[in-house]
C-alpha positions as CSV (number, residue, x, y, z in Angstrom):
1,M,-11.3,-151.7,-30.3
2,S,-11.5,-155.4,-31.4
3,S,-8.7,-157.1,-33.3
4,R,-10.9,-157.4,-36.4
5,V,-11.6,-153.6,-36.5
6,R,-8.0,-152.9,-35.8
7,G,-7.0,-155.1,-38.7
8,I,-9.4,-153.4,-41.1
9,S,-8.1,-149.9,-40.0
10,L,-4.4,-151.0,-40.5
11,K,-5.3,-152.4,-43.9
12,K,-7.0,-149.1,-44.9
13,L,-4.0,-147.2,-43.6
14,K,-1.6,-149.2,-45.7
15,K,-3.8,-149.0,-48.7
16,Y,-4.2,-145.2,-48.6
17,K,-0.9,-144.3,-47.0
18,M,0.1,-141.9,-49.8
19,L,-3.2,-140.0,-49.4
20,Y,-2.7,-139.7,-45.6
21,L,0.8,-138.4,-46.2
22,M,-0.5,-135.8,-48.6
23,L,-3.1,-134.9,-45.9
24,I,-0.5,-134.1,-43.3
25,P,0.6,-130.6,-44.5
26,G,-3.0,-129.5,-44.6
27,V,-3.8,-130.9,-41.1
28,V,-0.6,-129.2,-39.7
29,Y,-1.6,-125.9,-41.3
30,L,-5.1,-126.2,-39.9
31,L,-3.9,-126.9,-36.4
32,I,-1.3,-124.1,-36.4
33,N,-3.4,-121.4,-38.2
34,N,-7.0,-122.2,-36.9
35,Y,-6.8,-124.2,-33.7
36,A,-3.7,-123.0,-31.8
37,P,-4.8,-119.3,-31.8
38,M,-8.0,-120.3,-30.1
39,F,-6.1,-120.3,-26.9
40,G,-6.1,-116.6,-27.1
41,I,-9.9,-116.6,-26.3
42,I,-8.9,-116.0,-22.7
43,I,-7.9,-112.4,-23.5
44,A,-11.7,-111.7,-23.9
45,F,-12.1,-112.4,-20.2
46,K,-9.0,-110.6,-18.8
47,D,-7.9,-107.1,-18.1
48,V,-4.7,-107.4,-20.1
49,N,-1.7,-105.9,-18.5
50,F,1.5,-106.3,-20.6
51,A,3.7,-105.8,-17.5
52,K,2.1,-108.9,-15.9
53,G,1.7,-110.8,-19.2
54,I,-1.5,-112.3,-20.6
55,M,-1.5,-115.4,-18.3
56,N,-1.0,-113.3,-15.1
57,S,-3.4,-110.5,-16.0
58,D,-6.5,-110.2,-13.8
59,W,-9.7,-112.0,-14.8
60,V,-12.7,-109.6,-15.3
61,G,-15.4,-112.1,-16.3
62,L,-17.8,-110.6,-18.9
63,K,-16.8,-107.0,-18.3
64,N,-15.2,-106.7,-21.7
65,F,-18.5,-107.8,-23.3
66,E,-20.4,-105.1,-21.6
67,Y,-18.7,-102.5,-23.8
68,L,-20.4,-103.7,-26.9
69,F,-23.9,-103.9,-25.4
70,K,-23.9,-100.8,-23.2
71,T,-22.7,-98.3,-25.8
72,E,-25.2,-96.0,-27.4
73,D,-24.1,-97.1,-30.8
74,A,-24.7,-100.8,-30.1
75,Y,-28.0,-100.9,-32.0
76,I,-26.7,-99.0,-35.0
77,I,-23.6,-101.1,-35.5
78,T,-25.5,-104.4,-35.0
79,R,-28.3,-103.3,-37.4
80,N,-25.8,-102.2,-40.1
81,T,-23.8,-105.4,-39.8
82,I,-26.8,-107.7,-40.1
83,L,-28.7,-105.8,-42.8
84,Y,-25.7,-105.2,-45.0
85,N,-24.7,-108.8,-44.9
86,L,-28.3,-110.0,-45.7
87,V,-28.4,-107.7,-48.7
88,F,-24.9,-108.8,-49.8
89,I,-25.8,-112.5,-49.5
90,A,-29.0,-112.0,-51.6
91,F,-27.6,-109.9,-54.3
92,N,-24.3,-111.7,-54.6
93,L,-26.2,-115.0,-55.0
94,V,-28.4,-113.7,-57.8
95,V,-25.6,-111.9,-59.7
96,A,-23.1,-114.8,-59.3
97,V,-25.5,-117.5,-60.5
98,A,-26.5,-115.3,-63.4
99,L,-22.8,-114.8,-64.4
100,A,-22.1,-118.5,-64.0
101,V,-25.0,-119.4,-66.3
102,L,-24.0,-116.7,-68.9
103,L,-20.4,-118.0,-68.9
104,Y,-21.7,-121.6,-69.4
105,E,-23.8,-120.5,-72.4
106,L,-20.8,-119.1,-74.3
107,K,-20.0,-121.3,-77.2
108,N,-16.5,-120.0,-77.7
109,R,-14.1,-122.1,-75.5
110,F,-11.6,-119.2,-75.1
111,L,-14.1,-116.4,-74.0
112,P,-15.2,-118.0,-70.6
113,R,-11.6,-118.1,-69.5
114,L,-11.0,-114.5,-70.5
115,Y,-14.2,-113.3,-68.8
116,Q,-13.4,-115.3,-65.7
117,S,-10.1,-113.5,-65.4
118,I,-11.7,-110.2,-65.9
119,I,-14.5,-110.6,-63.3
120,L,-12.1,-112.2,-60.8
121,L,-9.8,-109.2,-60.9
122,P,-11.8,-107.0,-58.5
123,Y,-11.8,-109.8,-55.9
124,L,-8.0,-109.8,-55.9
125,M,-7.7,-106.0,-55.5
126,S,-6.9,-104.6,-52.0
127,S,-9.6,-102.5,-50.3
128,V,-7.2,-99.5,-50.4
129,I,-7.1,-99.6,-54.2
130,I,-10.9,-100.1,-54.4
131,G,-11.3,-97.1,-52.0
132,Y,-9.4,-94.9,-54.3
133,L,-11.2,-96.2,-57.4
134,V,-14.5,-95.2,-55.8
135,Y,-13.0,-91.9,-54.8
136,S,-12.0,-91.3,-58.4
137,L,-15.7,-91.7,-59.3
138,L,-17.3,-89.8,-56.4
139,S,-14.8,-87.0,-55.7
140,M,-16.5,-83.6,-55.7
141,E,-13.5,-81.9,-57.4
142,T,-12.2,-84.5,-59.8
143,G,-14.7,-87.3,-59.7
144,L,-16.0,-88.8,-63.0
145,I,-19.7,-88.8,-61.9
146,N,-19.8,-85.2,-60.6
147,N,-17.7,-83.7,-63.5
148,T,-18.9,-85.7,-66.4
149,I,-22.0,-87.9,-65.9
150,L,-24.2,-85.6,-63.8
151,P,-23.6,-82.5,-66.0
152,L,-24.7,-84.5,-69.0
153,L,-28.0,-85.2,-67.1
154,G,-28.4,-81.6,-66.3
155,R,-27.7,-82.1,-62.6
156,G,-25.2,-80.4,-60.2
157,G,-22.5,-82.2,-58.3
158,V,-23.3,-84.3,-55.2
159,M,-21.3,-84.2,-51.9
160,W,-21.1,-88.0,-51.8
161,Y,-18.8,-88.1,-48.8
162,N,-21.0,-85.8,-46.7
163,D,-24.4,-87.5,-47.2
164,P,-24.9,-90.9,-45.5
165,K,-28.1,-91.7,-47.4
166,Y,-26.3,-92.7,-50.6
167,W,-23.9,-95.1,-49.0
168,P,-26.1,-98.2,-48.5
169,Y,-26.4,-98.3,-52.3
170,I,-22.7,-97.4,-53.0
171,L,-21.4,-100.0,-50.6
172,T,-23.8,-102.7,-52.0
173,L,-22.7,-102.0,-55.6
174,V,-19.0,-102.0,-54.6
175,K,-19.4,-105.3,-52.7
176,I,-21.2,-107.0,-55.6
177,W,-18.6,-105.7,-58.1
178,S,-15.7,-107.0,-56.0
179,T,-17.2,-110.4,-54.8
180,A,-19.8,-111.7,-57.3
181,G,-17.0,-112.6,-59.8
182,Y,-15.3,-115.0,-57.4
183,L,-18.6,-116.6,-56.4
184,S,-19.6,-117.0,-60.0
185,I,-16.5,-119.1,-60.7
186,V,-17.6,-121.5,-57.9
187,Y,-21.0,-121.8,-59.4
188,F,-19.6,-122.0,-62.9
189,A,-17.6,-125.1,-61.8
190,A,-20.8,-126.6,-60.5
191,V,-22.7,-125.9,-63.7
192,V,-19.9,-127.4,-65.8
193,G,-20.2,-130.6,-63.8
194,I,-23.8,-131.2,-64.9
195,D,-24.3,-134.1,-67.3
196,H,-25.0,-132.8,-70.8
197,E,-27.6,-135.6,-71.3
198,Y,-30.1,-133.6,-69.2
199,Y,-29.8,-130.7,-71.6
200,E,-30.0,-132.9,-74.7
201,A,-33.2,-134.6,-73.4
202,A,-34.7,-131.2,-72.5
203,T,-33.9,-129.9,-76.0
204,L,-35.5,-132.9,-77.6
205,D,-38.6,-132.3,-75.5
206,G,-38.8,-128.7,-76.9
207,A,-37.6,-126.9,-73.8
208,S,-36.4,-123.3,-74.3
209,K,-33.1,-122.0,-73.0
210,L,-34.8,-120.3,-70.0
211,Q,-36.7,-123.5,-69.2
212,R,-33.4,-125.4,-69.3
213,I,-31.8,-122.9,-66.9
214,F,-34.7,-122.9,-64.4
215,K,-35.6,-126.6,-64.6
216,I,-32.2,-128.2,-64.9
217,T,-29.3,-125.8,-64.1
218,I,-30.6,-124.1,-61.0
219,P,-32.0,-127.2,-59.3
220,L,-28.9,-129.2,-60.0
221,I,-26.5,-126.6,-58.5
222,T,-28.8,-126.0,-55.5
223,P,-26.6,-128.0,-53.1
224,V,-23.6,-125.7,-54.0
225,I,-25.8,-122.7,-53.5
226,I,-27.0,-123.9,-50.1
227,I,-23.4,-124.6,-48.9
228,M,-22.1,-121.3,-50.1
229,T,-25.0,-119.4,-48.6
230,L,-24.6,-121.2,-45.2
231,L,-20.9,-120.3,-45.2
232,Q,-21.8,-116.6,-45.7
233,I,-24.6,-116.8,-43.1
234,G,-22.1,-118.1,-40.6
235,R,-20.2,-114.8,-41.0
236,I,-23.2,-112.6,-40.9
237,F,-21.9,-110.8,-37.8
238,Y,-18.6,-110.1,-39.5
239,S,-18.1,-107.4,-42.0
240,D,-15.7,-106.6,-44.8
241,F,-13.5,-104.3,-42.8
242,G,-11.8,-102.8,-45.9
243,L,-15.2,-102.1,-47.6
244,F,-16.6,-100.2,-44.6
245,Y,-13.4,-98.4,-43.5
246,Q,-11.4,-97.7,-46.6
247,V,-14.1,-97.1,-49.2
248,P,-15.9,-94.3,-47.2
249,L,-12.4,-93.0,-46.4
250,D,-13.2,-93.2,-42.6
251,S,-15.6,-90.2,-42.9
252,G,-17.2,-89.4,-39.6
253,V,-20.3,-87.9,-41.3
254,L,-21.1,-91.3,-42.9
255,M,-20.9,-93.4,-39.8
256,P,-24.7,-93.8,-39.3
257,T,-24.7,-95.9,-42.5
258,T,-21.1,-97.2,-42.7
259,N,-20.2,-98.0,-39.1
260,V,-20.4,-101.8,-38.4
261,I,-19.1,-104.0,-35.5
262,D,-15.6,-104.5,-37.0
263,T,-15.0,-100.8,-37.7
264,Y,-16.4,-99.7,-34.4
265,V,-14.1,-102.1,-32.5
266,Y,-11.1,-101.0,-34.6
267,R,-11.8,-97.3,-33.8
268,A,-12.3,-98.1,-30.1
269,L,-9.1,-100.1,-30.0
270,L,-7.2,-97.2,-31.5
271,K,-8.8,-94.8,-29.0
272,N,-8.7,-96.9,-25.9
273,G,-6.0,-99.5,-26.6
274,D,-8.1,-102.2,-24.9
275,I,-7.4,-105.5,-26.6
276,G,-9.6,-107.3,-24.2
277,M,-12.6,-105.5,-25.5
278,S,-11.5,-106.2,-29.1
279,S,-11.1,-109.9,-28.3
280,A,-14.5,-110.0,-26.7
281,A,-16.1,-108.6,-29.9
282,G,-14.4,-111.4,-31.9
283,V,-15.6,-114.1,-29.5
284,Y,-19.1,-112.6,-29.6
285,Q,-19.1,-112.6,-33.4
286,S,-17.8,-116.2,-33.6
287,I,-20.4,-117.6,-31.1
288,V,-23.3,-115.9,-32.8
289,G,-22.1,-117.0,-36.2
290,F,-21.8,-120.6,-35.0
291,I,-25.3,-120.5,-33.6
292,I,-26.7,-119.0,-36.8
293,I,-25.1,-121.8,-38.9
294,L,-26.6,-124.4,-36.6
295,I,-30.1,-122.8,-36.9
296,S,-29.7,-122.4,-40.7
297,N,-28.6,-126.0,-41.1
298,Y,-31.6,-127.2,-38.9
299,V,-34.0,-125.2,-41.1
300,V,-32.5,-126.7,-44.3
301,K,-32.8,-130.2,-42.8
302,K,-36.5,-129.5,-41.9
303,I,-37.2,-128.3,-45.4
304,N,-35.2,-131.2,-47.0
305,P,-35.5,-134.1,-44.5
306,D,-34.5,-136.8,-47.1
307,N,-31.4,-134.9,-48.2
308,S,-32.7,-134.9,-51.8
309,L,-31.0,-131.5,-52.5
310,F,-27.7,-133.1,-51.7
């Protein structure tokens, strides 16, 4: 490094020293919480023996990974994980953006804050509570749907927890209900940041409210939509464990449509106690997610080579 560059760096360091000091706690947290645990990746390649310790346990290469790919359920859990996440990403995007636009269109300054608190509440609930709320609706004996709604429609009760065909719809609705509110607040913040002059000019030109939404609001928040979608795509091989385990109440009958990689690994860990296999599944999910993010980012760059969306 030349003396001139070193001088510029020291000058910037002195100028922004308070900002660098404020950055230290975040960097320390990131190193401890995100990077230090990455050393544990070696567990995925070892036959862990607690008597020997992790470091002295025998290396087994890719044997732990074979468990995921050789099992007869590999196709089902991979299919469920990917398809559910694709559906969740698509529906959450549409619902969250719609909620953000509706919140922005409210003229009363107090109501958006009230509605934000209400729609954010499901996101803050634990999966156990959500599971019992769903049970209160679907229970054959005491559920609201079987004992109140279906009789009004002239239909008999449904054994929801014994029939897998209903659960793709149930899980999708529960996921949207619990997540779309949080995402809508992110998009709402982006909408609020749009310059009002765009809307004023469009109004003077005679644009309707729908035209303003689709010609101004949506295009201007597209960068935020892309970033949030890429973040979700990166975790497409991960699942909301609580949603797929707690909400169906771990019913074995429902596993063809509720079993995903995370729940499968958890059940296998309880049954076999093999943490090496569980760690291998986590490594597999992380690597695939990283590759998918790179591919998605490459596609976005191809579609938008001049970065006009950003």
